[in-house]
C-alpha positions as CSV (number, residue, x, y, z in Angstrom):
1,M,128.0,162.1,95.3
2,S,126.4,159.1,93.9
3,T,122.7,158.4,94.7
4,T,121.6,155.0,95.7
5,L,118.6,153.2,94.1
6,N,116.7,153.3,97.5
7,E,117.1,157.1,97.7
8,I,115.8,157.5,94.1
9,Y,112.9,155.3,94.8
10,A,112.1,157.2,98.0
11,Q,111.8,160.5,96.1
12,L,109.3,159.2,93.6
13,P,105.7,160.4,94.3
14,S,103.1,157.8,95.2
15,P,100.7,156.9,92.3
16,P,97.3,158.5,92.7
17,L,94.5,156.1,93.7
18,S,91.7,156.3,91.2
19,P,88.2,156.1,92.7
20,N,87.0,154.7,89.4
21,N,89.6,152.0,89.3
22,E,88.9,151.0,92.9
23,L,85.2,150.8,92.2
24,C,85.8,148.8,89.0
25,F,88.0,146.4,91.0
26,S,85.4,145.9,93.7
27,E,82.6,145.3,91.2
28,C,84.7,142.8,89.2
29,L,85.6,140.9,92.4
30,F,81.9,140.9,93.4
31,D,80.8,139.7,90.0
32,Q,82.9,136.5,90.5
33,F,80.7,135.5,93.4
34,I,77.2,136.1,92.0
35,Y,75.4,132.7,91.6
36,T,71.9,131.8,90.5
37,D,69.5,130.2,93.0
38,E,70.1,126.8,91.3
39,E,73.8,127.1,91.5
40,L,73.6,128.1,95.2
41,K,71.4,125.1,95.8
42,N,73.9,122.7,94.2
43,I,76.8,124.2,96.2
44,G,74.8,123.7,99.4
45,A,74.1,120.1,98.5
46,N,77.7,119.4,97.8
47,L,78.8,121.0,101.1
48,N,76.3,118.9,103.0
49,S,77.4,115.8,101.2
50,E,81.0,116.4,102.1
51,A,80.2,117.1,105.7
52,E,78.1,113.9,106.1
53,S,80.7,111.7,104.4
54,P,82.4,109.5,107.1
55,V,86.2,110.0,107.4
56,E,87.9,106.7,106.5
57,S,90.0,105.5,109.3
58,P,93.1,103.4,108.6
59,V,92.5,99.7,108.7
60,E,93.8,98.2,111.9
61,L,95.8,95.0,111.3
62,S,95.4,92.0,113.5
63,K,98.4,90.5,115.2
64,D,98.2,87.6,112.8
65,D,98.3,90.0,109.8
66,I,101.3,91.9,111.3
67,L,103.2,88.6,111.8
68,R,102.3,87.4,108.3
69,N,103.6,90.7,106.8
70,K,106.8,90.3,108.8
71,Y,107.2,86.8,107.5
72,V,106.7,87.8,103.9
73,S,109.2,90.7,104.3
74,L,111.7,88.3,105.6
75,M,111.4,86.2,102.5
76,E,111.6,89.2,100.2
77,D,114.2,91.2,102.0
78,G,116.5,88.5,103.3
79,V,117.5,86.8,106.6
80,E,119.8,88.2,109.2
81,I,122.6,85.7,110.0
82,N,125.6,86.7,112.1
83,E,124.6,90.4,111.8
84,E,124.5,90.1,108.0
85,I,121.5,90.1,105.7
86,V,121.6,87.2,103.2
87,P,119.0,86.2,100.5
88,Y,116.2,84.0,101.8
89,L,116.8,81.0,99.5
90,Y,120.6,81.2,100.2
91,A,119.8,80.9,103.9
92,I,117.5,77.9,103.3
93,E,120.2,76.1,101.2
94,K,122.8,76.6,103.9
95,L,120.5,75.2,106.6
96,H,119.6,72.2,104.5
97,S,123.3,71.5,104.0
98,I,123.7,70.8,107.7
99,G,120.2,69.6,108.5
100,N,121.1,65.9,108.5
101,I,123.8,66.6,111.2
102,V,121.6,68.4,113.7
103,I,118.1,67.0,113.1
104,N,116.5,66.0,116.5
105,K,119.8,66.7,118.2
106,K,120.1,68.5,121.6
107,T,122.6,71.1,120.4
108,K,123.2,74.5,122.1
109,D,120.4,76.3,120.2
110,A,117.9,73.4,120.2
111,I,114.6,73.5,122.1
112,P,112.1,70.8,123.1
113,L,109.0,70.7,121.0
114,R,105.9,68.6,122.0
115,V,103.7,67.8,119.0
116,F,100.1,66.8,119.7
117,E,97.7,65.2,117.2
118,T,94.5,67.1,116.8
119,G,91.6,65.5,118.7
120,T,93.7,62.9,120.6
121,D,96.0,62.7,123.6
122,K,98.8,61.4,121.5
123,Y,102.0,63.4,121.3
124,Q,105.7,63.1,120.5
125,E,108.6,65.2,121.5
126,F,111.5,66.4,119.4
127,W,114.6,68.6,119.7
128,V,114.2,71.3,117.1
129,H,116.0,74.4,116.0
130,P,113.7,77.5,115.6
131,M,115.5,78.8,112.5
132,F,115.0,75.7,110.5
133,L,111.3,75.6,111.2
134,S,110.4,79.3,111.4
135,L,112.0,80.2,108.0
136,Q,110.0,77.5,106.2
137,S,106.6,77.5,108.0
138,F,104.5,80.5,108.9
139,Q,102.8,78.7,111.8
140,F,106.2,77.8,113.3
141,F,107.3,81.4,112.6
142,K,104.3,82.7,114.5
143,L,104.8,80.2,117.3
144,F,108.4,81.1,117.9
145,E,107.7,84.9,117.7
146,E,105.1,84.5,120.4
147,V,107.5,82.4,122.5
148,K,110.1,85.1,122.2
149,E,107.6,87.9,122.9
150,N,106.3,86.1,126.1
151,N,109.8,85.0,127.1
152,E,108.5,81.4,127.4
153,Q,110.8,78.7,128.8
154,G,110.6,74.9,128.7
155,V,108.7,72.7,126.3
156,I,107.0,74.4,123.4
157,E,103.7,72.8,122.2
158,I,102.0,72.7,118.8
159,E,99.0,70.7,117.4
160,I,98.9,69.1,114.0
161,P,96.5,66.9,112.0
162,S,98.8,63.8,111.7
163,L,101.4,62.8,114.3
164,K,102.3,59.7,112.3
165,S,103.6,61.7,109.3
166,F,105.2,64.6,111.3
167,A,108.7,63.1,111.4
168,I,109.0,62.9,107.6
169,V,107.7,66.5,107.4
170,L,110.3,67.5,110.0
171,Y,113.0,65.7,108.0
172,Y,112.0,67.7,104.9
173,L,112.3,71.0,106.8
174,Y,115.8,70.0,107.9
175,T,117.1,68.6,104.6
176,G,114.9,69.9,101.8
177,D,114.9,66.3,100.4
178,K,111.7,66.5,98.4
179,A,112.4,63.1,96.6
180,K,112.5,61.3,100.0
181,L,109.3,63.0,101.1
182,L,107.5,62.0,97.9
183,K,108.8,58.4,98.2
184,V,107.4,58.0,101.7
185,A,104.1,59.6,100.7
186,K,103.7,57.0,98.0
187,M,104.2,54.1,100.4
188,E,100.8,54.5,102.1
189,E,97.7,56.5,101.4
190,S,97.3,57.5,105.0
191,L,100.8,58.8,105.2
192,C,100.4,60.8,102.0
193,K,97.2,62.3,103.4
194,G,98.8,63.1,106.7
195,I,101.8,64.7,105.0
196,M,99.6,67.0,102.9
197,E,97.5,67.9,105.9
198,N,100.5,68.8,108.0
199,I,102.0,70.9,105.2
200,E,98.8,72.8,104.8
201,C,98.3,73.2,108.5
202,L,101.8,74.5,109.2
203,E,101.8,76.6,106.0
204,I,105.1,75.2,104.8
205,N,106.7,76.8,101.8
206,M,107.0,74.2,99.1
207,E,107.3,75.4,95.5
208,D,105.8,73.0,92.9
209,F,105.0,70.3,95.5
């Protein structure tokens, strides 16, 4: 009859435990934890230092920071149009190609925007399309995100530095016609100043402007 490995192993005698070996092992283990007074003092100081060190809590982002990160991600990762993600610049080009047709038109997806001039009671109203504005201006992106979050209805309001030059800035957002924008800016110093102030205030994306 064949003998299994387990049966052979079970028949082997247990190895004797040597008292000397056990003592040597204990002494060697104990020797590893013998420190001088100076070493113990340093260990204690390090432990106290670690205990007193404040635990860094994660930085809490403001709502503005969260929206800004979302806006940047949109430009980097692409824009969802008709349930499809397309590159940001491609989306802008497509919008600009139809901008002249829909600018200030009361189409199905247009909403009323009331634009106030800072420090005055002056305002103008326009029909605008959120996608045109929010994809090219962080402040408009922020405005329309808040409108959507709060489920606001009716006229949307915003305040800008120069009401006189807003129409040409709006024209640029719809068409991307930088040449026309520069041409108007050169016509009058106050117009140029107003255009630049509006662009800065609305945080409009304009490469090499």
